[in-house]
C-alpha positions as a printed Julia matrix, in Angstrom:
315×3 Matrix{Float64}:
   0.0     0.0     0.0
   1.57    3.29   -1.04
   0.91    6.95   -0.32
   1.73    9.67   -2.87
   4.43   12.07   -1.66
   3.54   14.82   -4.08
   1.01   15.73   -6.74
   3.13   14.37   -9.6
   3.26   10.85   -8.13
  -0.53   10.4    -8.0
  -1.8     7.51  -10.12
  -5.21    5.91  -10.52
  -6.08    3.19   -8.04
  -5.65   -0.33   -9.36
  -6.78   -3.43   -7.48
  -5.82   -6.4    -9.72
  -8.16   -8.85   -7.96
 -11.07   -6.48   -8.49
 -10.13   -5.64  -12.07
 -10.66   -9.3   -12.94
 -14.32   -8.96  -11.89
 -15.22   -5.92  -13.99
 -18.06   -6.82  -16.34
 -18.54  -10.32  -14.88
 -22.11  -11.21  -13.9
 -22.09  -12.89  -10.5
 -25.32  -14.97  -10.28
 -27.77  -14.34   -7.45
 -31.11  -16.14   -6.92
 -32.61  -17.88   -9.99
 -32.18  -15.14  -12.6
 -30.47  -12.21  -10.87
 -26.9   -10.99  -10.83
 -24.47   -8.4    -9.51
 -21.96   -6.94  -11.97
 -19.05   -4.63  -11.13
 -18.88   -1.67  -13.51
 -16.23    0.58  -11.97
 -14.58    1.59   -8.7
 -12.57    4.46   -7.25
 -10.1     4.21   -4.38
  -8.94    1.31   -2.21
  -7.58    0.77    1.3
  -4.79    3.27    0.63
  -7.35    5.98   -0.26
  -8.88    5.57    3.22
  -5.45    5.96    4.81
  -4.55    8.91    2.61
  -7.75   10.75    3.51
  -7.25   10.15    7.23
  -3.66   11.42    7.13
  -4.68   14.68    5.52
  -6.25   15.46    8.91
  -3.4    14.24   11.09
  -0.35   14.93    8.95
   2.54   12.7     7.94
   3.53   12.13   11.56
   0.72    9.62   11.84
   2.62    7.3     9.49
   5.32    6.76   12.12
   2.86    5.9    14.87
   0.56    3.59   13.03
   0.74    1.22   10.1
  -1.98    1.41    7.46
  -3.81   -1.65    8.75
  -3.85   -0.38   12.32
  -5.09    3.03   11.22
  -7.98    1.61    9.19
  -9.0    -0.64   12.05
  -8.85    2.32   14.44
 -11.08    4.37   12.14
 -13.61    1.55   11.86
 -13.51    0.81   15.57
 -14.22    4.41   16.53
 -16.75    5.18   13.78
 -14.61    7.77   11.98
 -16.6     7.48    8.78
 -15.48   10.25    6.43
 -12.24    8.54    5.24
 -14.33    5.6     3.99
 -16.33    8.0     1.83
 -13.2     8.47   -0.31
 -13.88    5.11   -2.0
 -16.76    4.61   -4.43
 -18.09    1.7    -6.45
 -20.61    1.3    -9.28
 -22.62   -1.88   -9.67
 -25.13   -3.19  -12.18
 -27.73   -5.3   -10.39
 -30.65   -7.45  -11.56
 -33.16   -8.39   -8.87
 -36.9    -8.91   -8.2
 -38.95   -5.76   -7.69
 -40.01   -6.71   -4.14
 -36.33   -7.0    -3.24
 -35.59   -3.71   -5.03
 -38.2    -1.94   -2.87
 -36.08   -2.67    0.19
 -32.84   -1.87   -1.61
 -33.94    1.57   -2.85
 -34.78    2.67    0.68
 -31.04    3.2     1.14
 -31.12    6.75   -0.21
 -27.37    7.39   -0.05
 -26.55    6.1    -3.54
 -26.83    7.36   -7.12
 -29.36    5.22   -8.98
 -30.66    4.73  -12.5
 -33.25    1.95  -12.91
 -34.55    0.12  -15.97
 -37.72    1.91  -17.1
 -40.83   -0.04  -18.05
 -42.32    3.19  -19.44
 -39.68    3.25  -22.17
 -38.92   -0.46  -22.48
 -40.82   -3.73  -22.27
 -40.62   -5.28  -18.83
 -37.93   -7.9   -18.35
 -39.38  -11.31  -19.15
 -38.23  -13.02  -15.97
 -39.81  -13.54  -12.56
 -38.37  -14.88   -9.34
 -39.75  -18.33   -8.55
 -39.99  -20.2    -5.26
 -39.02  -23.85   -4.94
 -41.41  -26.13   -2.99
 -39.07  -26.32    0.0
 -38.47  -22.56    0.16
 -41.87  -21.25    1.29
 -41.32  -19.55    4.64
 -43.79  -19.08    7.49
 -44.57  -15.74    9.14
 -42.59  -14.96   12.29
 -45.06  -13.55   14.81
 -42.32  -12.21   17.1
 -40.46  -10.34   14.36
 -43.58   -9.21   12.52
 -41.74   -8.19    9.36
 -39.78  -11.43    9.1
 -40.14  -15.15    8.59
 -39.35  -18.26   10.59
 -39.17  -21.86    9.45
 -40.59  -23.43    6.28
 -43.9   -24.93    5.25
 -44.05  -28.66    4.57
 -42.96  -29.87    1.13
 -46.43  -30.91   -0.1
 -47.93  -27.51    0.71
 -44.9   -25.86   -0.86
 -45.31  -27.88   -4.04
 -48.9   -26.7    -4.39
 -47.88  -23.08   -3.8
 -45.08  -23.28   -6.36
 -47.45  -24.67   -9.0
 -49.95  -21.87   -8.37
 -47.14  -19.32   -8.42
 -46.08  -20.52  -11.86
 -49.66  -20.28  -13.13
 -50.28  -16.75  -11.9
 -46.93  -15.48  -13.15
 -47.59  -16.94  -16.58
 -51.09  -15.42  -16.67
 -49.88  -11.97  -15.59
 -47.18  -11.98  -18.22
 -49.62  -13.04  -20.93
 -52.1   -10.3   -19.98
 -49.27   -7.76  -20.07
 -48.19   -8.95  -23.5
 -51.79   -8.91  -24.78
 -52.13   -5.28  -23.72
 -48.93   -4.36  -25.53
 -50.06   -6.22  -28.67
 -53.28   -4.2   -28.96
 -51.49   -0.92  -28.38
 -51.91   -0.13  -24.69
 -49.21    2.28  -23.48
 -46.31    0.54  -21.73
 -46.71    2.76  -18.67
 -50.26    1.42  -18.18
 -49.86   -2.11  -19.48
 -47.34   -2.86  -16.72
 -49.59   -2.09  -13.75
 -50.58   -5.71  -13.0
 -47.13   -7.23  -13.28
 -46.24   -9.01  -10.01
 -43.49   -7.88   -7.67
 -41.56  -11.03   -8.59
 -40.74   -9.42  -11.96
 -37.04   -8.69  -12.32
 -35.71   -5.17  -12.76
 -32.2    -3.82  -13.31
 -30.35   -0.75  -12.07
 -26.98    0.94  -11.97
 -26.09    1.71   -8.36
 -23.13    3.92   -7.33
 -22.29    4.4    -3.67
 -19.37    5.32   -1.41
 -17.81    2.72    0.86
 -19.11    4.18    4.12
 -22.73    4.04    2.97
 -22.2     0.68    1.26
 -21.0    -0.81    4.55
 -24.1     0.58    6.26
 -26.24   -1.12    3.58
 -24.37   -4.39    4.13
 -24.6    -4.03    7.92
 -28.4    -4.08    7.68
 -28.89   -6.46    4.77
 -26.37   -9.16    5.72
 -27.91   -9.64    9.16
 -29.69  -12.96    9.7
 -32.97  -11.13   10.34
 -32.85   -9.47    6.9
 -35.08  -10.94    4.17
 -33.39  -13.97    2.61
 -33.49  -12.65   -0.97
 -31.8    -9.31   -0.31
 -29.37  -11.03    2.05
 -28.2   -13.14   -0.89
 -27.34   -9.96   -2.81
 -25.67   -8.34    0.19
 -23.51  -11.41    0.87
 -22.51  -11.54   -2.79
 -21.49   -7.87   -2.82
 -19.7    -8.14    0.51
 -17.73  -11.35    0.21
 -17.16  -11.47   -3.55
 -16.56   -7.79   -4.32
 -15.89   -5.59   -1.27
 -13.6    -8.17    0.32
 -11.37   -8.04   -2.75
 -11.65   -4.28   -3.2
 -10.71   -3.12    0.33
  -9.61   -6.25    2.21
  -8.3    -4.42    5.28
 -11.4    -2.27    5.67
 -13.62   -5.31    5.0
 -12.01   -7.37    7.77
 -12.3    -4.42   10.15
 -15.99   -4.12    9.22
 -16.56   -7.81    9.97
 -14.7    -7.57   13.28
 -16.07   -4.32   14.65
 -19.51   -3.94   13.08
 -21.19   -6.9    11.37
 -20.08   -9.6    13.82
 -19.83   -7.32   16.87
 -22.57   -6.41   19.32
 -23.6    -3.23   21.09
 -24.91   -2.94   24.63
 -27.27   -0.3    25.96
 -26.75    1.27   29.37
 -29.58   -0.89   30.7
 -28.03   -4.05   29.24
 -24.63   -3.23   30.71
 -26.24   -2.94   34.13
 -27.96   -6.32   33.87
 -24.85   -7.92   32.39
 -22.81   -6.66   35.34
 -25.31   -8.24   37.73
 -25.27  -11.55   35.87
 -21.48  -11.61   35.73
 -21.43  -11.04   39.5
 -23.75  -13.96   40.14
 -26.76  -11.76   40.91
 -29.18  -13.49   38.54
 -32.2   -13.12   40.84
 -31.55   -9.4    41.24
 -31.2    -8.99   37.47
 -34.43  -10.9    36.84
 -36.27   -8.84   39.44
 -35.12   -5.67   37.7
 -36.24   -6.98   34.32
 -39.68   -7.81   35.7
 -40.08   -4.35   37.24
 -39.08   -2.8    33.94
 -41.62   -4.97   32.09
 -39.01   -6.88   30.11
 -40.21  -10.17   31.63
 -43.72  -11.06   32.74
 -45.34  -14.08   34.33
 -47.87  -15.82   32.08
 -49.34  -18.56   34.2
 -46.33  -20.46   35.48
 -44.07  -19.36   32.62
 -41.7   -16.4    32.45
 -42.25  -14.58   29.16
 -39.64  -12.07   27.91
 -40.67   -9.22   25.6
 -38.86   -8.38   22.35
 -36.24   -6.14   23.98
 -35.44   -8.82   26.53
 -35.2   -11.47   23.79
 -32.74   -9.3    21.88
 -30.66   -8.98   25.04
 -31.0   -12.72   25.52
 -29.45  -13.39   22.12
 -26.42  -11.37   23.21
 -26.19  -13.33   26.45
 -26.27  -16.59   24.49
 -23.36  -15.4    22.34
 -21.44  -14.71   25.55
 -22.34  -18.11   27.01
 -24.35  -16.61   29.87
 -27.56  -18.43   30.98
 -30.81  -16.55   30.43
 -32.14  -15.34   33.82
 -35.8   -15.9    32.9
 -35.15  -19.63   32.57
 -35.0   -19.73   36.36
 -38.14  -19.66   38.52
 -38.49  -16.34   40.41
 -38.98  -16.29   44.13
 -42.63  -15.78   45.2
 -43.66  -13.36   47.93
């Protein structure tokens, strides 16, 4: 990793491993892809931007890797904005609805007002139909049985075929494309060019790579993260995995309960959770609310028993 000493020594960033990917369509789902179009900057651009603030003396105190990890660890985000990447993505419209909510990118999407809609729709295999999660109300949990899934997949194929045929019939008799498209299902694929800086890209990946993200968009996020970003800025990527994606945060309340549990004061911690309304008695069963369950998942990662699995003392 090099740093230009003067204006004349500046050259365009080149990451050989990433250059090999330019133009290659990396498959995602049944008919989607992610394709790298261009990029600007690399790990050295992050370091260079940070040292503009601190001067050349920083070089003697910290190696590039240590500096990048420090920046990531302490949420110094602006140096990561010095890197940008442009992707060409093909994905189902329902997935794109979630994607486009990240409003920190430059976007140009395929237009079905000007062009005929892409003749491809995301399909669901019989074993892939997920059940509604009633704790996480926007998510799913577990799968339906194979026979039910088979029936759903057959009906899915029928309705997709019918919708496409109706759309084509409208076009054939001269209906305007902007109106003919209105009954196309959300499973229809769309395409877009998406340009974003590294800081905001990592925020996108932070949300969309999580296990509670929808499976379909998580497939795209994992592809972008592991197959593209990891090759583009390997030092920053590892720091992101260590300090953000695979890390955990604790609220002031959680730190207090964790301190009690670590000191062997499980009953006191449970009593506090019940007073706060985190845990309630339902019959003879202790029932944690959503906030308590999220804290419980952190305790499980730390190997600490959940306090509501014990029976509270009765007055």
